[in-house]
N, C-alpha and C positions, 0 to 999 in steps of 0.2 A: 397237017397243019398242027397235029399234037406232036409229030417227031420235031417239028421247028421250034416248039415252045420248048420241048426239052432240050434241044441242042444250045438255045439260047440261055437257059438257066445253067447248064453244065458249064457254059462259058463264064457266066457271074461266078459261079463258086470257085472254080479255077482262079479267076483274077484276084477274087477276095484273098485267096490263100497266098496267092504270089505276094500282093502288097503286105500282107501281114509278116510274112518271112523276110522282106525286103527292108522292113521299118524295125525288125528285132535290133534291139541295143547290141554293140558289140561287148565282148565279155572283157571285164576289167583286166588289165595287165597284173601279173601276180608280182607282189611284192614281199620282201622278208623284213619282219618286223625287228629292231635293233634292240635288245634288250636294255632296259633304263640304266641298270649297272654299267654296262659295257659303255654307254653313252658319257656316264660320269666320269668312268675311270679315265675316256680319252682326253676329258677336259681338265684332269687332274695336272701338275707341273709334274714333269720328268726329271729323276736326278740325272747329272751329267756322266754319271760312269758307275763303276761297281764300289761298293763299300769297302774300304780298307778297314778290317778288324783285328784288333790285337786281343790276345789270351794270355794269361799268365802261367805259370808252369803247371799248374793244378786244372787248365783247360778252362778258366772260369773268363767271360769277356771282359776286358778293362776298359776298354773304350775304343770308338770308331771314328773313321773319318768319311763322311759322307760328301762327296762332291755335289755341286751345284752348278746352275748353267753360269752363274756369276761369281764361283768361288767354292766354298765348302763349309759344313759345319761338323764341329767336333762334338761327341756325345759319350756319357760314360756307361758303363756296363748295363744301366737301367735306361739306357735312352733317354737320360735327361741332358740337356743341351750345357756343354760347358764353355764353347767359344764359337764364335763366326768369324770367316774369312771371307773377304769380300774384294774383288780386283778393282782398282781404281786406276786405270790406265797402265802401267808398268809396276805400279805397286800394289802390294798386299795388304790390306787392312785387317787388323786383328781386334775384334771387339767381343766383350762379354755377353751373355746371353740377353743382357736387358740393353744391350747395343751400346754400352759404356767403351768406348777405344782405348785399348789397351796398348797397342802400338801399331808401327810401320815396319813392314820388311821391304825394303828398297835394293835397288841395283842388280846386279847379275850381268852375264852367267858365272863370273870367275869370283867374283866378290859380292856379299849381300850384307846390308846394315839393318840392324833392328833399332829403329827411332821410337822416342818417345810419343805419346799421344799428339803432341802439338808438332812433333816433325823437328823439334828445336834442337834435340841431342842424340846423339848415338849411343846407344848402350851396350851394344854388341855388335860385332863385325865376323863373318864367317867368309873366308877366304880361300883360295887354292892355295895348296902349298907343295909342290911338286905333283906327285900324282894322288895327292888327298888334299884334306883341309885342315884348316886352323881357327878355332875360335877364340877372340880375345875380346876384353873389357874394354869399357870407355877409355881406361889409361893405357890400352894397348898390351895388358897383360894377358900372357897366354893362360886359357883356361882348360882347352881340350884341344888334342889334334885327332885327326883321323887319317888312317892309312890302308890301304887296300891289302888284303891278307887273305891268299889261297880261294880265291873266289867271294870272300867275305870282306870284313873290314874289321880294325881293331882302334878302340876309341881309347886313348890315355888321358890321364889328367895332367894338372900342371907337374905334378911330381915327376912324371914319365911313367909312372907304374898304370897299367891297363886296368882300366875302369870296367869296359863292356867290350864283349867280342861278339861281332855280327856273324853269324853261320848261315850258309844256304845248304841245303841238303834234302835231296828228294822232293821238290817243290816247296818246300818249307822254310823260311825265314826266320830265326830265332836271334834274341839278345841274351848272352850269356854273362854272368857275373865272372871273378877271377877263379871261383871255384868249380865253374862250368855249369852252375844250378842256372836253368832256362828262368828268365826275368819275364820276358815278352816273345811272343811268337805270332806269324801270321802265314795265310797260306794263299794271301793276296799276292801280286804282280808289286814288288817295289824293289828300288834299288838298295844295295847295301849302303852305300854313302849316305843316301837320303835316311834310312832307318838307323844309322848311325846317331843322327842328331837326337834320338830318345835316349841316347846314354849321357846327354848334357843335364846332369841331375840338377845341378844348381840353377838352372832356368826352370821356369814354370812351366807347366805340361802346355798350355795353349801357345808359348813362344817356340817350345822344343817341335811342336807339331806343324807349326806356321813354317818352320824352316825345313822341316821334312816335306812339306807340301810345296814349297818353292822349288826346292831340289828335284823333287819328284816330277813337277810339272815344266814341261818344255817351255822356253821363254815366249814361242810364237802362242800358246795357248792363253797367255795372258789378255783378257778383252778389257775394253775401257768401260 
């Protein structure tokens, strides 16, 4: 009788232990926490490409073009905004930091017009001439010509004298005055004919950079 009781008690203990093991909660899956700053960074808008930075002959940053998804932004050496560029269909709108429209760059790929804020008048025309380019004013007078030269480009004024020479060497592009002094330079990829637009000194910097940006940007990259 005693052996039977002990046998039954043992069965009860084993059953209770088995129930406890069967009902134990499954271990929670391991999850790795995402740092808050990483999540915030992912939510920030991204620039559409590398910044195009220009320095002077003393290696001081003068200005930069920062591409955006809908255009670009021009900032000075202190990172203060100078101009905004925004695609409007096939046109490039040029605005000041306060969003005041300064001009529109229309046309392409062989002729571009810089129009006023109302698009009612053409201020400048940049058109292909042979292997180079020619910039004319509203009356058709030639202001500058750009011609390829030894892997770079030569920018000449209305008189025919060279105003700026664009030179490319060892991965660096520089704009040099007639004495050979470096005026501007960049190590970012930019075509010599586009960089030559910075030699159009009679135009304001926002317009010169607008023409550079338009020549540097393939026609298919303009978004509505």
